[in-house]
C-alpha positions as a Markdown table, in Angstrom:
| # | Residue | x | y | z |
|---|---|---|---|---|
| 1 | Met | 148.6 | -125.2 | 86.7 |
| 2 | Ser | 147.9 | -124.3 | 83.1 |
| 3 | Phe | 148.4 | -121.0 | 81.5 |
| 4 | Asp | 145.3 | -119.6 | 79.6 |
| 5 | Pro | 146.2 | -116.5 | 77.6 |
| 6 | Gly | 142.6 | -116.2 | 76.4 |
| 7 | Gly | 141.5 | -115.6 | 79.9 |
| 8 | Leu | 143.8 | -112.6 | 80.1 |
| 9 | Ala | 142.7 | -111.0 | 76.9 |
| 10 | Thr | 140.5 | -108.0 | 76.8 |
| 11 | Pro | 136.8 | -108.8 | 76.2 |
| 12 | Gly | 136.8 | -107.5 | 72.7 |
| 13 | Val | 140.0 | -109.3 | 71.6 |
| 14 | Ala | 138.7 | -112.6 | 73.1 |
| 15 | Arg | 135.7 | -112.4 | 70.8 |
| 16 | Leu | 137.5 | -111.5 | 67.6 |
| 17 | Thr | 138.2 | -113.7 | 64.6 |
| 18 | Pro | 141.4 | -112.9 | 62.8 |
| 19 | Tyr | 141.2 | -111.2 | 59.4 |
| 20 | Leu | 141.7 | -113.7 | 56.5 |
| 21 | Pro | 143.5 | -112.2 | 53.5 |
| 22 | Gly | 142.8 | -113.4 | 49.9 |
| 23 | Lys | 144.3 | -116.7 | 48.9 |
| 24 | Pro | 147.9 | -116.3 | 47.8 |
| 25 | Val | 149.0 | -117.4 | 44.3 |
| 26 | Glu | 151.8 | -119.5 | 45.8 |
| 27 | Glu | 149.4 | -121.4 | 48.0 |
| 28 | Leu | 147.0 | -122.2 | 45.1 |
| 29 | Gln | 149.9 | -123.4 | 42.9 |
| 30 | Arg | 151.2 | -125.6 | 45.7 |
| 31 | Glu | 147.8 | -127.1 | 46.5 |
| 32 | Tyr | 146.6 | -127.7 | 42.9 |
| 33 | Gly | 149.8 | -128.0 | 40.9 |
| 34 | Ile | 148.8 | -124.9 | 38.8 |
| 35 | Ser | 151.6 | -123.0 | 37.2 |
| 36 | Asp | 149.6 | -120.0 | 35.8 |
| 37 | Ala | 147.4 | -119.0 | 38.7 |
| 38 | Leu | 145.6 | -115.6 | 38.4 |
| 39 | Lys | 144.8 | -113.7 | 41.5 |
| 40 | Leu | 142.0 | -111.2 | 41.3 |
| 41 | Ala | 140.9 | -111.4 | 44.9 |
| 42 | Ser | 142.4 | -108.5 | 46.8 |
| 43 | Asn | 141.8 | -105.4 | 44.7 |
| 44 | Glu | 145.4 | -104.9 | 43.8 |
| 45 | Asn | 146.5 | -103.0 | 40.7 |
| 46 | Pro | 147.0 | -105.5 | 37.9 |
| 47 | Leu | 149.5 | -103.2 | 36.1 |
| 48 | Gly | 151.9 | -103.6 | 39.1 |
| 49 | Pro | 153.6 | -100.7 | 40.8 |
| 50 | Ser | 154.5 | -97.4 | 39.2 |
| 51 | Pro | 157.9 | -97.8 | 37.4 |
| 52 | Arg | 159.1 | -94.6 | 39.2 |
| 53 | Ala | 158.2 | -96.2 | 42.5 |
| 54 | Met | 160.2 | -99.3 | 41.8 |
| 55 | Gln | 163.2 | -97.2 | 40.8 |
| 56 | Ala | 162.9 | -95.2 | 44.0 |
| 57 | Met | 162.8 | -98.3 | 46.2 |
| 58 | Gln | 165.9 | -99.8 | 44.5 |
| 59 | Ser | 167.8 | -96.6 | 45.0 |
| 60 | Leu | 167.1 | -96.6 | 48.8 |
| 61 | Leu | 168.3 | -100.1 | 49.5 |
| 62 | Gln | 171.8 | -99.1 | 50.4 |
| 63 | Gly | 170.5 | -96.8 | 53.1 |
| 64 | Ile | 168.1 | -99.3 | 54.6 |
| 65 | Asn | 170.2 | -99.4 | 57.8 |
| 66 | Tyr | 169.0 | -95.9 | 58.7 |
| 67 | Tyr | 165.5 | -95.1 | 60.0 |
| 68 | Pro | 163.2 | -93.5 | 57.5 |
| 69 | Asp | 162.6 | -89.8 | 57.1 |
| 70 | Gln | 158.8 | -89.8 | 57.4 |
| 71 | His | 158.7 | -86.0 | 57.3 |
| 72 | Ala | 159.5 | -86.0 | 53.6 |
| 73 | Leu | 156.2 | -87.8 | 52.7 |
| 74 | Val | 154.3 | -85.7 | 55.3 |
| 75 | Arg | 155.5 | -82.5 | 53.6 |
| 76 | Cys | 154.6 | -83.8 | 50.1 |
| 77 | Leu | 151.1 | -84.8 | 51.2 |
| 78 | Ala | 150.5 | -81.5 | 52.9 |
| 79 | Ile | 151.4 | -79.6 | 49.8 |
| 80 | Arg | 149.3 | -81.9 | 47.6 |
| 81 | His | 146.2 | -81.5 | 49.8 |
| 82 | Glu | 146.9 | -77.9 | 50.7 |
| 83 | Val | 146.9 | -78.5 | 54.4 |
| 84 | Ala | 149.4 | -78.0 | 57.2 |
| 85 | Thr | 151.9 | -80.8 | 57.9 |
| 86 | Glu | 150.3 | -81.1 | 61.4 |
| 87 | Ala | 147.1 | -82.4 | 59.6 |
| 88 | Ile | 148.8 | -85.6 | 58.3 |
| 89 | Thr | 149.1 | -88.9 | 60.0 |
| 90 | Leu | 151.0 | -91.7 | 58.2 |
| 91 | Gly | 150.0 | -95.4 | 58.5 |
| 92 | Asn | 151.4 | -98.8 | 57.6 |
| 93 | Gly | 148.6 | -98.9 | 55.0 |
| 94 | Ser | 145.3 | -97.1 | 55.6 |
| 95 | Asn | 144.3 | -100.0 | 57.8 |
| 96 | Asp | 146.8 | -98.8 | 60.3 |
| 97 | Val | 145.3 | -95.4 | 60.3 |
| 98 | Leu | 141.8 | -96.8 | 60.9 |
| 99 | Asp | 143.1 | -98.7 | 63.8 |
| 100 | Leu | 144.7 | -95.5 | 65.2 |
| 101 | Val | 141.4 | -93.8 | 65.1 |
| 102 | Ala | 139.8 | -96.6 | 67.1 |
| 103 | Arg | 142.6 | -96.6 | 69.7 |
| 104 | Ala | 142.5 | -92.9 | 70.1 |
| 105 | Phe | 138.7 | -92.5 | 70.5 |
| 106 | Leu | 137.0 | -95.9 | 71.4 |
| 107 | Leu | 136.9 | -97.4 | 74.9 |
| 108 | Pro | 134.6 | -99.9 | 76.7 |
| 109 | Gly | 131.1 | -98.4 | 76.9 |
| 110 | Ser | 131.5 | -96.4 | 73.7 |
| 111 | Asn | 130.4 | -97.5 | 70.2 |
| 112 | Ala | 131.3 | -97.1 | 66.6 |
| 113 | Val | 128.7 | -96.9 | 63.8 |
| 114 | Phe | 129.2 | -98.4 | 60.4 |
| 115 | Ser | 127.2 | -100.1 | 57.6 |
| 116 | Gln | 126.5 | -103.7 | 57.0 |
| 117 | His | 128.7 | -105.1 | 54.3 |
| 118 | Ala | 131.4 | -102.5 | 55.2 |
| 119 | Phe | 135.1 | -103.1 | 55.4 |
| 120 | Ala | 136.0 | -105.8 | 58.0 |
| 121 | Val | 138.7 | -103.6 | 59.7 |
| 122 | Tyr | 136.0 | -101.4 | 61.2 |
| 123 | Trp | 134.6 | -104.3 | 63.1 |
| 124 | Leu | 138.1 | -105.6 | 64.1 |
| 125 | Ser | 139.4 | -102.3 | 65.3 |
| 126 | Thr | 136.2 | -101.5 | 67.3 |
| 127 | Met | 136.2 | -104.9 | 69.0 |
| 128 | Ala | 139.9 | -104.7 | 69.8 |
| 129 | Cys | 139.1 | -101.6 | 71.9 |
| 130 | Ser | 136.3 | -103.5 | 73.6 |
| 131 | Ala | 133.8 | -101.0 | 72.2 |
| 132 | Glu | 130.5 | -101.8 | 70.7 |
| 133 | Pro | 130.1 | -102.1 | 66.9 |
| 134 | Lys | 126.7 | -100.8 | 65.8 |
| 135 | Val | 126.2 | -102.3 | 62.4 |
| 136 | Val | 123.4 | -100.6 | 60.5 |
| 137 | Pro | 121.6 | -102.7 | 57.8 |
| 138 | Ala | 122.5 | -101.8 | 54.3 |
| 139 | Leu | 120.0 | -100.6 | 51.7 |
| 140 | Pro | 118.0 | -103.5 | 50.4 |
| 141 | Ala | 118.9 | -105.4 | 47.3 |
| 142 | Thr | 115.8 | -103.9 | 45.7 |
| 143 | His | 116.8 | -100.3 | 46.3 |
| 144 | Pro | 116.3 | -98.4 | 43.0 |
| 145 | Arg | 119.5 | -96.4 | 43.0 |
| 146 | Met | 122.1 | -98.1 | 45.3 |
| 147 | Pro | 121.3 | -101.7 | 46.3 |
| 148 | Tyr | 123.4 | -102.9 | 49.2 |
| 149 | Gly | 124.6 | -99.3 | 49.8 |
| 150 | His | 125.0 | -97.3 | 53.0 |
| 151 | Asp | 121.7 | -96.3 | 54.6 |
| 152 | Leu | 122.8 | -92.9 | 55.9 |
| 153 | Asn | 119.4 | -92.2 | 57.6 |
| 154 | Gly | 119.7 | -95.5 | 59.5 |
| 155 | Met | 123.3 | -94.7 | 60.5 |
| 156 | Leu | 122.2 | -91.3 | 61.8 |
| 157 | Glu | 119.5 | -92.9 | 63.8 |
| 158 | Ala | 122.0 | -95.3 | 65.3 |
| 159 | Val | 124.1 | -92.5 | 66.7 |
| 160 | Asp | 123.6 | -92.0 | 70.5 |
| 161 | Arg | 125.5 | -90.3 | 73.3 |
| 162 | His | 128.0 | -93.2 | 73.5 |
| 163 | Thr | 128.9 | -93.0 | 69.8 |
| 164 | Arg | 132.5 | -91.8 | 69.3 |
| 165 | Val | 133.3 | -92.9 | 65.7 |
| 166 | Ile | 131.5 | -93.4 | 62.4 |
| 167 | Phe | 133.2 | -95.3 | 59.6 |
| 168 | Ile | 132.1 | -94.6 | 56.1 |
| 169 | Ala | 133.8 | -96.2 | 53.0 |
| 170 | Asn | 133.3 | -94.3 | 49.8 |
| 171 | Pro | 133.4 | -96.3 | 47.5 |
| 172 | Asn | 132.7 | -99.2 | 49.8 |
| 173 | Asn | 134.5 | -102.5 | 49.9 |
| 174 | Pro | 133.4 | -105.2 | 49.2 |
| 175 | Thr | 130.3 | -103.9 | 47.4 |
| 176 | Gly | 131.7 | -101.1 | 45.3 |
| 177 | Thr | 128.7 | -98.9 | 46.1 |
| 178 | Trp | 129.1 | -95.2 | 46.7 |
| 179 | Leu | 127.6 | -92.1 | 48.2 |
| 180 | Glu | 127.0 | -88.9 | 46.3 |
| 181 | Arg | 128.1 | -85.5 | 47.4 |
| 182 | Ala | 124.7 | -84.1 | 48.5 |
| 183 | Glu | 123.6 | -87.0 | 50.6 |
| 184 | Leu | 126.9 | -87.3 | 52.4 |
| 185 | Gln | 127.0 | -83.6 | 53.1 |
| 186 | Thr | 123.5 | -83.7 | 54.5 |
| 187 | Phe | 124.5 | -86.5 | 56.7 |
| 188 | Leu | 127.6 | -84.6 | 58.0 |
| 189 | Asn | 125.5 | -81.5 | 58.7 |
| 190 | Ala | 123.1 | -83.5 | 60.9 |
| 191 | Leu | 125.8 | -85.1 | 63.2 |
| 192 | Pro | 126.3 | -84.1 | 66.8 |
| 193 | Asp | 129.6 | -82.6 | 67.9 |
| 194 | His | 130.8 | -85.6 | 70.0 |
| 195 | Val | 131.3 | -87.9 | 67.0 |
| 196 | Val | 134.4 | -88.4 | 64.8 |
| 197 | Val | 133.7 | -89.3 | 61.2 |
| 198 | Val | 136.1 | -91.4 | 59.2 |
| 199 | Leu | 135.7 | -91.1 | 55.4 |
| 200 | Asp | 137.6 | -94.0 | 54.0 |
| 201 | Glu | 138.6 | -93.1 | 50.4 |
| 202 | Ala | 140.9 | -96.0 | 49.5 |
| 203 | Tyr | 139.4 | -96.3 | 46.0 |
| 204 | Thr | 138.7 | -92.6 | 45.3 |
| 205 | Glu | 141.3 | -92.3 | 42.5 |
| 206 | Tyr | 139.3 | -94.8 | 40.4 |
| 207 | Val | 136.1 | -92.7 | 40.4 |
| 208 | Asp | 135.1 | -90.4 | 37.6 |
| 209 | Leu | 131.6 | -89.2 | 38.5 |
| 210 | Glu | 130.6 | -85.6 | 38.7 |
| 211 | Glu | 128.5 | -86.1 | 41.9 |
| 212 | Phe | 131.2 | -88.0 | 43.7 |
| 213 | Pro | 132.6 | -86.1 | 46.8 |
| 214 | Asp | 136.2 | -85.4 | 47.5 |
| 215 | Gly | 136.4 | -85.5 | 51.3 |
| 216 | Met | 139.6 | -83.4 | 51.3 |
| 217 | Gln | 137.5 | -80.3 | 50.3 |
| 218 | Trp | 135.4 | -80.6 | 53.4 |
| 219 | Leu | 138.1 | -80.7 | 56.0 |
| 220 | Gly | 137.8 | -77.0 | 56.8 |
| 221 | Arg | 134.1 | -77.2 | 57.2 |
| 222 | Tyr | 133.8 | -80.3 | 59.3 |
| 223 | Pro | 136.4 | -80.3 | 62.2 |
| 224 | Gln | 135.4 | -83.8 | 63.2 |
| 225 | Leu | 136.1 | -85.3 | 59.8 |
| 226 | Ile | 139.0 | -87.7 | 59.1 |
| 227 | Val | 139.8 | -88.6 | 55.5 |
| 228 | Thr | 141.9 | -91.7 | 54.9 |
| 229 | Arg | 143.7 | -92.7 | 51.7 |
| 230 | Thr | 146.1 | -95.4 | 50.6 |
| 231 | Phe | 148.9 | -96.2 | 48.2 |
| 232 | Ser | 147.8 | -99.8 | 48.0 |
| 233 | Lys | 145.2 | -99.5 | 45.2 |
| 234 | Ile | 145.7 | -97.3 | 42.1 |
| 235 | Tyr | 149.4 | -96.6 | 43.0 |
| 236 | Gly | 150.1 | -100.4 | 43.0 |
| 237 | Leu | 152.0 | -100.4 | 46.3 |
| 238 | Ala | 149.9 | -102.9 | 48.4 |
| 239 | Gly | 152.9 | -104.9 | 49.4 |
| 240 | Ala | 154.8 | -101.8 | 50.5 |
| 241 | Arg | 152.1 | -100.8 | 53.1 |
| 242 | Cys | 151.6 | -97.0 | 53.1 |
| 243 | Gly | 148.5 | -95.0 | 53.8 |
| 244 | Tyr | 147.6 | -91.8 | 55.6 |
| 245 | Ala | 144.9 | -89.7 | 57.2 |
| 246 | Val | 144.2 | -86.0 | 56.7 |
| 247 | Cys | 142.2 | -84.2 | 59.4 |
| 248 | Ser | 142.3 | -81.3 | 61.8 |
| 249 | Gly | 145.6 | -80.7 | 63.6 |
| 250 | Ala | 143.9 | -81.4 | 66.9 |
| 251 | Ile | 142.7 | -84.8 | 65.8 |
| 252 | Ala | 146.0 | -85.6 | 64.1 |
| 253 | Asp | 147.8 | -84.8 | 67.3 |
| 254 | Leu | 145.8 | -87.5 | 69.1 |
| 255 | Leu | 146.4 | -90.0 | 66.3 |
| 256 | Asn | 150.1 | -89.4 | 66.3 |
| 257 | Arg | 150.2 | -90.0 | 70.0 |
| 258 | Val | 149.2 | -93.6 | 69.5 |
| 259 | Arg | 151.1 | -94.1 | 66.2 |
| 260 | His | 154.2 | -96.2 | 66.5 |
| 261 | Pro | 157.4 | -94.5 | 65.6 |
| 262 | Phe | 158.6 | -95.2 | 62.1 |
| 263 | Asn | 155.4 | -97.1 | 61.3 |
| 264 | Val | 156.0 | -96.6 | 57.6 |
| 265 | Asn | 159.3 | -98.0 | 56.3 |
| 266 | Lys | 161.9 | -96.3 | 54.2 |
| 267 | Leu | 161.2 | -98.1 | 51.0 |
| 268 | Ala | 157.4 | -97.5 | 51.2 |
| 269 | Ile | 158.0 | -93.8 | 51.8 |
| 270 | Gly | 160.3 | -93.5 | 48.8 |
| 271 | Ala | 157.9 | -95.5 | 46.6 |
| 272 | Ala | 155.0 | -93.3 | 47.7 |
| 273 | Leu | 156.9 | -90.1 | 47.0 |
| 274 | Ala | 157.8 | -91.3 | 43.5 |
| 275 | Ala | 154.3 | -92.7 | 42.8 |
| 276 | Leu | 152.7 | -89.3 | 43.6 |
| 277 | Glu | 154.7 | -87.9 | 40.7 |
| 278 | Asp | 153.8 | -90.6 | 38.2 |
| 279 | Asp | 150.6 | -89.1 | 36.8 |
| 280 | Glu | 150.8 | -91.1 | 33.6 |
| 281 | Phe | 150.7 | -94.4 | 35.5 |
| 282 | Val | 147.7 | -93.3 | 37.6 |
| 283 | Thr | 145.8 | -92.1 | 34.4 |
| 284 | Arg | 146.6 | -95.4 | 32.7 |
| 285 | Ser | 145.6 | -97.5 | 35.7 |
| 286 | Ala | 142.2 | -95.6 | 36.0 |
| 287 | Ala | 141.5 | -96.1 | 32.2 |
| 288 | Thr | 142.4 | -99.7 | 32.3 |
| 289 | Asn | 140.1 | -100.2 | 35.3 |
| 290 | Arg | 137.1 | -98.4 | 33.7 |
| 291 | Ala | 137.3 | -100.5 | 30.6 |
| 292 | Gly | 137.7 | -103.7 | 32.6 |
| 293 | Leu | 134.9 | -102.9 | 35.0 |
| 294 | Gln | 132.5 | -102.3 | 32.1 |
| 295 | Arg | 133.6 | -105.5 | 30.4 |
| 296 | Leu | 133.1 | -107.7 | 33.5 |
| 297 | Gln | 129.7 | -106.1 | 34.3 |
| 298 | Ala | 128.5 | -106.7 | 30.8 |
| 299 | Ala | 129.8 | -110.2 | 30.6 |
| 300 | Phe | 128.2 | -111.2 | 33.9 |
| 301 | Ala | 124.9 | -109.6 | 32.7 |
| 302 | Glu | 125.1 | -111.8 | 29.6 |
| 303 | Met | 125.4 | -114.8 | 31.9 |
| 304 | Gly | 122.2 | -113.7 | 33.7 |
| 305 | Leu | 124.1 | -112.7 | 36.8 |
| 306 | Thr | 123.4 | -109.6 | 38.9 |
| 307 | Thr | 126.3 | -107.3 | 39.9 |
| 308 | Met | 126.2 | -104.6 | 42.5 |
| 309 | Pro | 126.8 | -101.0 | 41.3 |
| 310 | Ser | 130.5 | -100.3 | 41.5 |
| 311 | Val | 132.9 | -97.4 | 40.8 |
| 312 | Ala | 135.9 | -99.1 | 42.4 |
| 313 | Asn | 138.4 | -101.6 | 40.9 |
| 314 | Phe | 136.3 | -104.6 | 41.6 |
| 315 | Val | 132.8 | -106.0 | 41.0 |
| 316 | Cys | 130.7 | -108.0 | 43.4 |
| 317 | Val | 128.6 | -110.6 | 41.6 |
| 318 | Asp | 125.6 | -112.6 | 42.7 |
| 319 | Val | 126.3 | -116.2 | 41.4 |
| 320 | Gly | 122.7 | -117.2 | 42.0 |
| 321 | Arg | 123.6 | -120.0 | 44.4 |
| 322 | Glu | 125.9 | -120.6 | 47.4 |
| 323 | Ala | 129.2 | -119.1 | 46.3 |
| 324 | Ala | 131.6 | -121.3 | 48.1 |
| 325 | Pro | 131.5 | -124.2 | 45.6 |
| 326 | Val | 131.8 | -121.8 | 42.7 |
| 327 | Phe | 134.8 | -120.2 | 44.4 |
| 328 | Glu | 136.4 | -123.7 | 44.8 |
| 329 | Ala | 135.7 | -124.6 | 41.2 |
| 330 | Leu | 137.3 | -121.4 | 40.0 |
| 331 | Leu | 140.4 | -122.2 | 42.1 |
| 332 | Arg | 140.7 | -125.5 | 40.2 |
| 333 | Leu | 140.8 | -123.5 | 37.0 |
| 334 | Gly | 143.6 | -121.3 | 38.5 |
| 335 | Val | 141.5 | -118.3 | 39.1 |
| 336 | Ile | 141.4 | -116.7 | 42.6 |
| 337 | Val | 138.5 | -114.4 | 43.4 |
| 338 | Arg | 137.2 | -113.5 | 46.8 |
| 339 | Pro | 134.3 | -115.1 | 48.6 |
| 340 | Val | 132.4 | -112.6 | 50.8 |
| 341 | Ala | 130.3 | -114.8 | 53.0 |
| 342 | Asn | 132.0 | -113.1 | 56.0 |
| 343 | Tyr | 130.3 | -109.9 | 54.9 |
| 344 | Gln | 126.9 | -111.6 | 55.0 |
| 345 | Leu | 126.9 | -112.1 | 51.3 |
| 346 | Pro | 127.1 | -115.9 | 50.9 |
| 347 | Gly | 125.9 | -115.9 | 47.3 |
| 348 | His | 128.4 | -113.3 | 46.1 |
| 349 | Leu | 131.9 | -113.3 | 44.9 |
| 350 | Arg | 134.1 | -110.2 | 44.6 |
| 351 | Val | 136.2 | -110.0 | 41.4 |
| 352 | Thr | 139.1 | -107.5 | 41.1 |
| 353 | Val | 139.4 | -105.9 | 37.7 |
| 354 | Gly | 142.4 | -107.1 | 35.8 |
| 355 | Arg | 144.2 | -106.5 | 32.6 |
| 356 | Thr | 142.3 | -107.3 | 29.4 |
| 357 | Gln | 143.6 | -110.8 | 29.2 |
| 358 | Asp | 142.9 | -111.4 | 32.9 |
| 359 | Asn | 139.3 | -110.3 | 32.6 |
| 360 | Glu | 138.7 | -112.6 | 29.6 |
| 361 | Arg | 140.1 | -115.5 | 31.5 |
| 362 | Val | 137.9 | -114.8 | 34.5 |
| 363 | Ile | 134.8 | -114.6 | 32.2 |
| 364 | Asp | 135.7 | -117.9 | 30.5 |
| 365 | Ala | 136.2 | -119.5 | 33.9 |
| 366 | Phe | 132.9 | -118.3 | 35.3 |
| 367 | Ala | 131.1 | -119.5 | 32.2 |
| 368 | Thr | 132.8 | -122.9 | 32.5 |
| 369 | Val | 131.9 | -123.3 | 36.2 |
| 370 | Leu | 128.4 | -122.1 | 36.0 |
| 371 | Asn | 127.5 | -124.2 | 33.0 |
| 372 | Ala | 129.0 | -127.4 | 34.3 |
């Protein structure tokens, strides 16, 4: 008799492929003997964490034997977003919150709608609940305003009586594309009442566009709306794992029923509280990113490469050929970027914006590889 755990798994889990993170620096250095590897693959803040956040974590180490006071961060976020504490749900990164939404609302026979080229966790969380992922084709590469962007009309047409959740990333990862206020509001106005909408705003702090929407301002108008945010990006706390959702108290109550107790640790909470007060760091991070994004986009254009529109902290570049060999050649030069063939973009690489010297090294590495 042989034990087969796969035969016991739920149908959705049995069909899943695990999420693969970006290649770690340590692994590259071990494999290729490189001592100065540069990782620009996972959209982390190249400036590191907020100095205040680091100090806060160090001060909390002596009390690490006690469970965290998650209410402190909940209260702070409620004040910041002018909502009741009952509207906040904390997550071990915003990925955790996205998964809570799926667990609370999806079941076999239901479906979740999201765009092609959208964040992989939407697919993973939907499948884990044995629900149907309804992936709507993105706007074509020839679209005049937003190539590869979300097709909201197509997403609306995909909604049926079995739809329970819609995931929208704004800006989107891995493309960097975005939705403007008017088109997103028109979409929300047209939705039926039986659908929950997740507006994933992981990169929103990087955006400086007049027509870019702030989902927090719509919570009172759309009771089915859930806005998720994270401390992993501009706040530089990806390794601490802290994110959150803001929504109606009724939805938050359901999310908190499936949320694990103390799912955000003590150090992450302390770091998040301190990072929220470090406005200078956030401002500097956004400015560094804007300059770096423009530099990378211009340099790739000079190489004859096409980049997707982006307002996030990364750029997705079409290398004009199969991207996997280019990715491997960049690795041998000590530069780690992100292949996105798993997002149905086999000719693209996603490059995180770095510091000035990082961006110049990436540009030189691309030029070396593509001209070889």
